[in-house]
C-alpha positions as CSV (number, residue, x, y, z in Angstrom):
1,M,120.8,64.8,93.1
2,E,123.9,62.7,92.8
3,A,123.6,59.6,90.6
4,H,124.7,56.4,92.2
5,P,126.1,53.6,90.0
6,P,124.5,50.2,90.4
7,S,126.1,48.0,93.1
8,P,128.2,44.9,92.1
9,T,125.5,42.8,93.7
10,L,122.9,44.3,91.3
11,S,125.1,43.9,88.3
12,R,125.7,40.2,89.0
13,A,122.0,39.6,89.6
14,L,121.0,41.2,86.3
15,A,123.7,39.2,84.4
16,S,122.5,35.9,85.9
17,A,118.7,36.6,85.7
18,P,116.8,33.8,83.9
19,R,115.6,34.7,80.4
20,G,112.5,34.0,78.4
21,G,109.0,32.9,79.5
22,R,110.1,30.1,81.8
23,G,112.5,32.5,83.6
24,A,109.6,35.0,84.1
25,A,107.5,32.1,85.5
26,R,110.1,31.3,88.1
27,L,110.5,34.9,89.1
28,T,106.8,35.8,89.1
29,G,105.2,32.6,90.2
30,L,103.1,32.5,87.0
31,S,103.3,30.2,84.0
32,A,104.4,31.8,80.8
33,G,101.0,30.9,79.2
34,R,99.1,32.5,82.0
35,L,101.3,35.6,82.0
36,T,100.8,36.0,78.2
37,R,97.0,35.6,78.6
38,L,96.9,38.2,81.3
39,L,99.0,40.7,79.3
40,A,97.3,40.2,75.9
41,P,94.4,42.6,76.5
42,L,96.8,45.4,77.4
43,S,98.0,47.7,74.6
44,A,101.7,47.9,73.9
45,A,101.7,51.6,74.7
46,L,100.2,51.0,78.2
47,L,102.8,48.3,78.9
48,V,105.7,50.5,78.0
49,A,104.3,53.3,80.1
50,R,103.8,51.1,83.1
51,F,107.2,49.5,82.7
52,A,108.8,53.0,82.6
53,A,107.0,54.0,85.8
54,L,108.0,50.8,87.6
55,L,111.7,51.2,86.5
56,A,111.5,54.7,88.0
57,R,110.3,53.2,91.2
58,L,113.0,50.6,91.2
59,A,115.6,53.3,90.7
60,A,114.3,55.2,93.7
61,A,114.3,52.0,95.6
62,L,118.0,51.5,94.8
63,R,118.8,55.0,96.0
64,H,116.9,54.4,99.2
65,K,117.2,50.7,99.7
66,Q,117.9,51.1,103.3
67,R,114.4,52.5,103.9
68,S,112.6,50.3,101.3
69,G,113.6,47.1,102.9
70,L,114.6,45.6,99.5
71,T,117.9,44.0,98.9
72,A,119.8,44.8,95.7
73,G,119.4,41.1,94.6
74,R,115.7,41.2,95.1
75,I,115.4,44.5,93.1
76,A,117.4,43.0,90.3
77,R,115.2,39.9,90.0
78,L,112.1,42.0,90.0
79,A,113.5,44.3,87.3
80,A,114.4,41.3,85.1
81,A,110.9,39.9,85.6
82,L,109.3,43.2,84.6
83,F,111.4,43.4,81.5
84,V,110.5,39.9,80.4
85,A,106.9,40.4,81.1
86,S,106.8,43.6,79.1
87,C,108.4,42.0,76.2
88,L,105.9,39.1,76.3
89,G,103.1,41.7,76.5
90,L,104.4,43.6,73.5
91,V,104.4,40.4,71.5
92,A,101.0,39.3,72.7
93,A,99.5,42.7,71.9
94,C,100.2,42.1,68.1
95,A,99.7,38.3,68.1
96,R,95.9,38.2,68.0
97,P,94.6,36.0,65.1
98,A,93.4,38.0,62.1
99,P,89.6,37.7,61.7
100,L,88.6,35.0,59.2
101,N,85.1,36.2,58.3
102,Q,86.0,39.8,57.2
103,P,85.2,40.3,53.5
104,L,88.2,41.0,51.3
105,G,86.8,44.0,49.6
106,V,89.5,45.7,47.5
107,N,92.2,43.1,46.8
108,F,95.1,45.4,46.0
109,L,96.6,48.8,47.1
110,P,95.7,51.2,44.3
111,A,97.7,54.2,43.2
112,P,95.7,57.5,42.8
113,G,94.0,57.4,39.4
114,E,94.0,53.6,39.2
115,M,90.8,51.9,38.1
116,L,89.0,49.0,39.9
117,S,85.8,47.1,39.4
118,A,82.7,47.3,41.6
119,E,83.9,44.2,43.4
120,G,87.3,45.8,44.2
121,D,89.5,44.0,41.6
122,R,92.2,45.8,39.6
123,L,90.7,47.0,36.2
124,S,93.1,47.5,33.3
125,P,92.5,50.0,30.6
126,E,91.7,47.1,28.2
127,A,89.1,45.8,30.7
128,F,87.6,49.2,31.0
129,L,87.2,49.5,27.3
130,A,85.6,46.1,27.1
131,K,83.1,47.1,29.8
132,S,82.3,50.4,28.0
133,S,82.1,49.0,24.5
134,G,78.5,48.0,24.7
135,A,77.3,51.1,26.5
136,A,75.4,53.8,24.7
137,Y,76.1,56.2,27.6
138,V,79.1,56.4,29.9
139,L,78.3,58.6,32.9
140,I,81.5,59.8,34.8
141,G,81.0,61.3,38.2
142,E,83.3,63.8,39.9
143,S,83.6,66.0,43.0
144,H,83.8,69.4,41.5
145,G,87.3,70.9,41.7
146,Q,89.0,67.7,42.9
147,H,92.4,67.5,41.1
148,C,92.5,63.7,40.8
149,D,89.0,63.4,39.5
150,H,89.6,65.8,36.6
151,A,92.9,64.2,35.7
152,A,91.1,60.8,35.6
153,E,88.4,62.3,33.4
154,A,90.9,63.3,30.8
155,R,92.6,59.9,30.9
156,L,89.3,58.0,30.6
157,L,88.2,60.2,27.7
158,T,91.5,59.5,25.9
159,L,90.9,55.8,26.3
160,L,87.3,56.1,24.9
161,A,88.5,58.2,22.0
162,H,90.5,55.2,20.8
163,Q,87.4,53.1,20.6
164,G,85.5,53.3,17.2
165,Q,84.8,56.8,16.1
166,G,85.0,58.1,19.7
167,P,82.2,59.4,21.8
168,A,80.3,62.7,21.9
169,V,80.9,64.5,25.2
170,G,78.4,66.3,27.4
171,F,79.2,68.6,30.4
172,E,77.0,69.3,33.4
173,M,79.3,72.4,33.9
174,V,78.1,74.1,30.6
175,P,74.5,75.3,30.0
176,A,73.0,73.8,26.9
177,K,72.7,77.4,25.4
178,N,76.5,77.5,25.3
179,S,76.8,74.3,23.2
180,A,77.6,76.5,20.1
181,V,80.7,77.8,22.0
182,L,81.9,74.3,22.6
183,A,81.3,73.4,18.9
184,D,83.4,76.4,17.8
185,F,86.2,75.4,20.3
186,A,86.1,71.8,19.0
187,A,86.5,73.2,15.4
188,G,89.5,75.3,16.4
189,K,87.7,78.6,16.1
190,I,88.3,79.6,19.8
191,A,91.7,79.6,21.4
192,P,92.1,77.6,24.7
193,E,93.0,80.9,26.6
194,D,89.7,82.4,25.4
195,L,87.4,79.5,26.2
196,E,86.8,80.4,29.9
197,A,85.5,83.9,29.0
198,R,83.4,82.7,26.0
199,L,81.7,80.2,28.3
200,D,81.1,82.9,30.9
201,W,82.5,80.3,33.3
202,G,82.7,82.5,36.4
203,K,78.9,83.0,36.3
204,T,77.7,79.7,34.9
205,W,79.9,77.3,37.0
206,G,82.6,79.0,39.1
207,H,84.9,76.0,40.0
208,P,88.5,76.5,38.9
209,F,88.5,76.5,35.1
210,A,92.1,75.3,35.0
211,R,91.0,71.9,36.4
212,Y,88.5,71.4,33.5
213,L,90.6,72.8,30.7
214,P,92.5,69.5,30.1
215,V,89.2,67.7,29.6
216,F,88.1,70.2,27.0
217,L,91.5,70.0,25.3
218,T,91.4,66.2,25.2
219,A,88.0,66.3,23.5
220,R,89.3,68.9,21.0
221,H,92.5,66.9,20.3
222,W,90.5,63.8,19.4
223,K,87.9,65.9,17.4
224,L,85.0,64.8,19.6
225,P,81.7,66.6,19.4
226,M,80.9,68.5,22.6
227,A,77.7,69.9,24.1
228,G,76.4,71.5,27.3
229,L,73.8,69.6,29.2
230,N,72.6,71.8,32.0
231,V,70.0,74.5,32.6
232,P,71.4,78.1,32.9
233,P,71.9,78.9,36.5
234,E,69.9,82.1,36.3
235,V,66.9,80.1,35.2
236,I,67.4,77.7,38.2
237,R,67.5,80.7,40.5
238,R,64.2,82.0,39.2
239,L,62.7,78.5,39.4
240,S,63.9,78.1,43.0
241,A,62.3,81.4,44.0
242,A,59.1,80.5,42.3
243,A,59.0,77.1,44.2
244,M,59.2,79.0,47.5
245,D,56.8,81.7,46.6
246,N,54.2,79.5,45.0
247,A,51.5,78.6,47.5
248,T,50.9,75.2,46.0
249,A,54.5,74.0,46.1
250,T,53.7,70.9,48.1
251,G,55.2,68.3,45.7
252,S,53.7,69.3,42.3
253,F,56.1,70.7,39.8
254,E,53.5,72.5,37.7
255,G,53.0,75.6,39.8
256,P,56.6,76.8,40.0
257,V,57.2,76.0,36.3
258,A,54.1,77.9,35.2
259,A,55.3,81.0,37.2
260,L,58.3,81.3,34.8
261,S,58.4,83.3,31.6
262,A,58.1,81.4,28.3
263,E,61.7,82.1,27.6
264,D,62.8,80.5,30.9
265,R,60.4,77.5,30.4
266,A,62.1,76.9,27.0
267,Q,65.4,76.3,28.9
268,L,63.8,73.5,31.0
269,P,63.6,69.8,29.9
270,A,60.4,68.9,28.0
271,R,59.7,66.3,30.7
272,I,60.6,66.7,34.3
273,I,60.9,63.2,35.7
274,E,60.3,63.0,39.5
275,P,62.8,61.2,41.8
276,A,62.4,57.5,42.5
277,P,61.0,56.7,45.9
278,E,64.2,54.9,46.9
279,Q,66.1,58.1,46.3
280,L,64.1,60.3,48.6
281,D,66.0,59.4,51.8
282,F,69.3,60.2,50.1
283,L,68.0,63.6,48.8
284,R,66.7,64.4,52.3
285,E,70.1,63.8,53.7
286,M,71.7,65.9,51.0
287,L,69.3,68.8,51.9
288,S,70.0,68.5,55.6
289,A,73.8,68.6,55.0
290,H,73.5,71.7,52.8
291,P,76.1,74.3,53.9
292,Q,73.6,77.1,54.0
293,G,71.4,75.4,56.6
294,R,68.5,74.1,54.6
295,N,65.7,72.4,56.6
296,A,64.5,69.0,55.2
297,D,61.5,69.1,57.5
298,D,60.2,72.2,55.8
299,S,57.8,70.9,53.2
300,R,58.3,73.8,50.9
301,Q,62.1,73.6,51.1
302,M,62.0,69.9,50.4
303,A,59.6,70.3,47.5
304,R,61.9,73.0,46.0
305,F,64.9,70.8,46.4
306,L,63.3,67.8,44.7
307,L,62.1,70.0,41.9
308,I,65.6,71.5,41.2
309,Q,67.3,68.1,41.4
310,S,64.7,66.6,39.1
311,V,65.1,69.5,36.6
312,W,68.9,69.0,36.6
313,D,68.8,65.3,36.2
314,S,66.0,65.3,33.6
315,A,67.7,68.1,31.6
316,M,71.0,66.3,31.5
317,A,69.4,63.0,30.5
318,E,67.3,64.6,27.8
319,R,70.2,66.4,26.2
320,A,72.5,63.4,26.4
321,V,69.8,61.4,24.6
322,A,69.5,64.2,22.0
323,L,73.3,64.3,21.6
324,R,73.4,60.6,20.9
325,A,70.6,60.9,18.3
326,A,72.3,63.9,16.6
327,T,75.8,62.3,16.4
328,G,75.2,58.6,16.3
329,R,78.0,58.1,18.8
330,Q,78.3,56.8,22.3
331,V,77.8,59.7,24.8
332,V,80.2,60.4,27.7
333,A,78.7,62.8,30.3
334,F,80.6,64.4,33.0
335,A,78.6,65.3,36.1
336,G,78.7,65.4,39.9
337,T,78.8,62.1,41.7
338,A,75.3,62.8,43.2
339,H,73.9,62.7,39.7
340,V,75.8,59.5,38.8
341,E,76.3,57.1,41.7
342,G,73.6,54.5,42.3
343,G,72.0,55.1,38.9
344,L,69.0,57.1,40.4
345,G,69.9,60.5,38.9
346,I,70.8,60.9,35.2
347,A,70.9,57.2,34.4
348,R,67.3,56.6,35.6
349,R,66.0,59.4,33.5
350,I,67.9,58.1,30.4
351,K,66.3,54.7,31.0
352,V,62.9,56.4,30.7
353,L,63.8,58.4,27.6
354,D,65.9,55.7,25.9
355,P,64.7,52.4,27.4
356,Q,66.9,50.0,25.4
357,A,70.2,51.8,26.0
358,E,72.9,50.5,28.2
359,V,74.4,52.9,30.7
360,L,77.8,52.5,32.3
361,L,78.5,54.3,35.6
362,V,82.0,55.5,36.6
363,S,82.7,57.3,39.8
364,P,85.7,58.2,42.1
365,W,86.4,56.0,45.1
366,R,88.0,57.7,48.2
367,G,89.3,54.6,49.9
368,D,86.4,54.1,52.3
369,D,84.0,51.1,52.2
370,L,83.4,50.1,48.6
371,D,79.7,49.9,47.7
372,P,79.3,47.8,44.5
373,T,75.9,49.5,43.8
374,D,77.5,52.9,43.4
375,A,79.1,52.3,40.0
376,A,80.4,49.5,37.8
377,V,83.8,51.2,37.5
378,R,85.6,53.1,40.2
379,V,88.7,55.3,40.1
380,Y,90.8,55.6,43.2
381,C,91.0,59.3,43.9
382,P,91.8,60.4,47.4
383,L,90.3,63.7,48.4
384,S,92.8,66.5,48.0
385,F,93.4,70.1,48.7
386,E,95.6,72.5,46.7
387,S,96.7,75.5,48.8
388,R,97.8,78.8,47.4
389,M,100.9,78.4,49.5
390,G,102.0,75.8,46.9
391,M,101.2,72.4,48.4
392,L,98.8,69.7,47.4
393,L,97.6,67.5,50.2
394,Q,95.8,64.2,49.8
395,H,93.7,62.4,52.4
396,R,94.5,58.8,51.8
397,E,92.2,56.2,53.4
398,F,92.5,52.5,53.0
399,G,91.6,49.4,55.0
400,G,90.8,51.4,58.1
401,S,94.0,53.5,58.0
402,S,94.1,57.2,57.3
403,Q,96.8,59.8,56.7
404,V,97.1,63.2,55.1
405,L,100.1,63.1,52.7
406,V,101.9,65.9,50.9
407,A,101.5,64.9,47.3
408,E,103.2,67.9,45.6
409,V,105.1,71.0,46.5
410,R,105.4,73.8,43.9
411,R,108.9,75.1,43.2
412,G,109.4,78.6,44.5
413,S,106.4,78.5,46.8
414,R,106.0,79.4,50.4
415,A,105.5,75.7,51.2
416,E,108.9,74.9,49.6
417,A,110.6,77.8,51.5
418,A,109.1,76.6,54.8
419,G,110.7,73.1,54.3
420,L,107.7,71.0,53.3
421,R,108.5,68.2,50.9
422,P,106.5,65.6,48.9
423,G,106.0,62.4,50.9
424,D,105.7,64.2,54.3
425,V,102.8,63.0,56.4
426,V,100.9,65.8,58.1
427,E,100.1,64.7,61.7
428,R,98.7,68.0,63.1
429,A,97.8,71.4,61.8
430,G,97.8,74.0,64.6
431,G,96.0,72.4,67.5
432,Y,94.1,69.9,65.3
433,R,95.0,66.3,64.5
434,M,94.9,65.7,60.8
435,T,92.1,63.2,60.6
436,S,90.7,65.0,57.6
437,L,91.5,67.9,55.3
438,N,89.0,70.0,57.2
439,A,91.4,70.2,60.1
440,L,93.7,72.3,57.9
441,H,90.8,74.7,57.3
442,L,90.1,75.0,61.0
443,A,93.8,75.5,61.8
444,G,94.1,78.2,59.1
445,S,91.0,80.0,60.4
446,D,92.5,80.0,63.9
447,A,95.8,81.3,62.7
448,Y,94.2,84.0,60.7
449,R,92.0,85.2,63.6
450,A,95.0,85.2,65.9
451,K,97.3,86.9,63.4
452,G,99.7,84.0,64.0
453,S,101.5,81.4,61.9
454,L,100.1,78.2,60.5
455,V,102.3,75.5,61.9
456,L,102.2,71.9,60.7
457,D,103.6,68.8,62.6
458,I,104.9,66.4,60.0
459,R,106.5,62.9,59.9
460,R,109.3,62.4,57.5
461,G,110.6,58.8,57.7
462,A,111.4,58.3,61.4
463,A,111.7,62.1,62.1
464,C,109.0,64.3,63.5
465,L,109.4,67.9,62.3
466,T,107.5,71.2,62.4
467,V,106.9,73.4,59.4
468,D,106.1,77.0,60.0
469,L,104.1,78.3,57.0
470,G,104.0,81.8,58.4
471,P,101.0,84.1,58.9
472,L,98.1,83.6,56.5
473,G,97.2,86.4,54.1
474,R,100.8,86.8,52.9
475,Q,101.3,84.9,49.6
476,T,105.1,85.3,49.5
477,A,107.8,84.7,52.0
478,A,111.4,86.0,51.8
479,S,112.6,83.1,53.9
480,Q,111.1,80.5,56.1
481,P,112.8,78.4,58.8
482,A,113.8,74.9,57.9
483,P,111.8,72.1,59.6
484,Q,112.7,71.7,63.3
485,P,112.2,68.6,65.4
486,A,108.8,68.6,66.9
487,A,108.6,68.9,70.7
488,K,108.0,65.6,72.4
489,P,104.7,65.3,74.2
C-alpha cells in the first residue's frame, strides 16, 4: 500500500496544538486533575499499547478520511490530545506516594559475602568479632555446596582465628570416627590433595570436596584443632531401617536404638535429646518437602524422621561440648542451616549439655524477608549454580526484585565461547522465565530430551541477546555463535 505524507493542514494543526495538561483539558473537555486521576490506575505498558493502537487507527483515518467523516484538523487535535494524555498517564503510573508504614528491614544493599545484623544493619568484621567474643560456641549454617556459603565460612574462620588463641573447629560433614584424620591433616601429616580420599569423602558426605577444602586449609593455616561431629552415614542408614521395621516406632527412640549392634550404638550420642514442641511443625514441613516423596502423615515415617534429626543434632552438640572441654577453646561448628537457624537444633541441645554457655548463630541470607529470630549474624549469599559449561549464576533477590545474574565465566569454557559474559542478566532459559535457578534445570532437561540446544535470553545493558550453549551432554565446543539480538515479542 502506498504511503501518503501528512497534509499541510495536519502539519499546521500538530504544530499549533496546545501543550501540557491545560491543553489536554481544552481538547478533551476534562480537567488535567481529573484526567490524571482517571489514568493513574492504568499501567504504563497498557497506556503505551493503547496509544499505539489509537495512532494506527488515526493513520487509517488519514488514509480514508473521505469515508471516516473526520477532517484533517480534527484528527490532528485528537492525536495531540492522545499524546498528552498518554504522557500524563505514564507520569501518574509512577507518581503514587511510597507507603509510609512499611518496615525498613535491611537498610543497605549488601554485596555477596557481606555481613549484617539480625535487624538488617551493616555488620563490620570488628562488630562481628565483638559479638562473637563472649560466645563459647559459634554455629555457622550453610546450604551444602553453595559457593558463597563456603567462601564466607573461610572468611569468618580467618576472622575468628585472630581472636585470642583461635577456636577449635567441628564439622557436620565429617563423622566423629574420622577426627584422627583431621588431626593428622592439621599437623601437616596429610597433604591437601590426599585429604578427600583419607576422609572417604565420597561415601561419608558427597557434596563437592573442592568447595570445602578452603575451610580445611584455613583451619590448618591457623593451626586450629579440628574434629568431626557427625554419626557415620552407614549407622544412620541402619538406624533408619530399624525405625521403620520396629513395630513400636511410634515416637519412642528406645526400640530402634536397641535394634542396633553394640558397635553401632557406640557411634550414637550418649543422650538423644528429642525436638522441642515448637520445632515439630517445621520438621513436618521438611519431611513433606523431601525430594524422595516422604509422607509426614505416616506416623512411622514421621517418627523415623524425628529420631534421625534428633540423633544428628544431639551428636553434633555432644561432640562440640566435648571439643570445648578437650581444647579449652571457643568452638566453631559448621552445619546445615536446618541444624542452626532458630536455635532449635544443635544450639538447643548444647544448652541442655552446657547450660551456662553462650551460643552465637550465624547463617546465610538469600535476600528474602529477614527473620531476626533465625540468627544473630547473617551473611548475604544469593543462591548460586555453577555449571560444568563454565558459568556461575546467582539468583539475587532484594526488596521484592529478583534477577538471575551471570557472576562468573570460566576462561576457555563453553559459556565463554557461546558469548556469555559476567554481568549478563538471564531473562529466559529455553521456554522458561528465569524466576529462579530451577528454571535452568527445567530448560536443560527439555533440551536434553529433545536433543536440542540450550538457549538463554540475556540482557546486557540496553541490549537483549540470545546465547546458544549448544546441545547438552557435550562438554566442549569448537566454536559457538556470538550473541544475537533476541527476537522481539
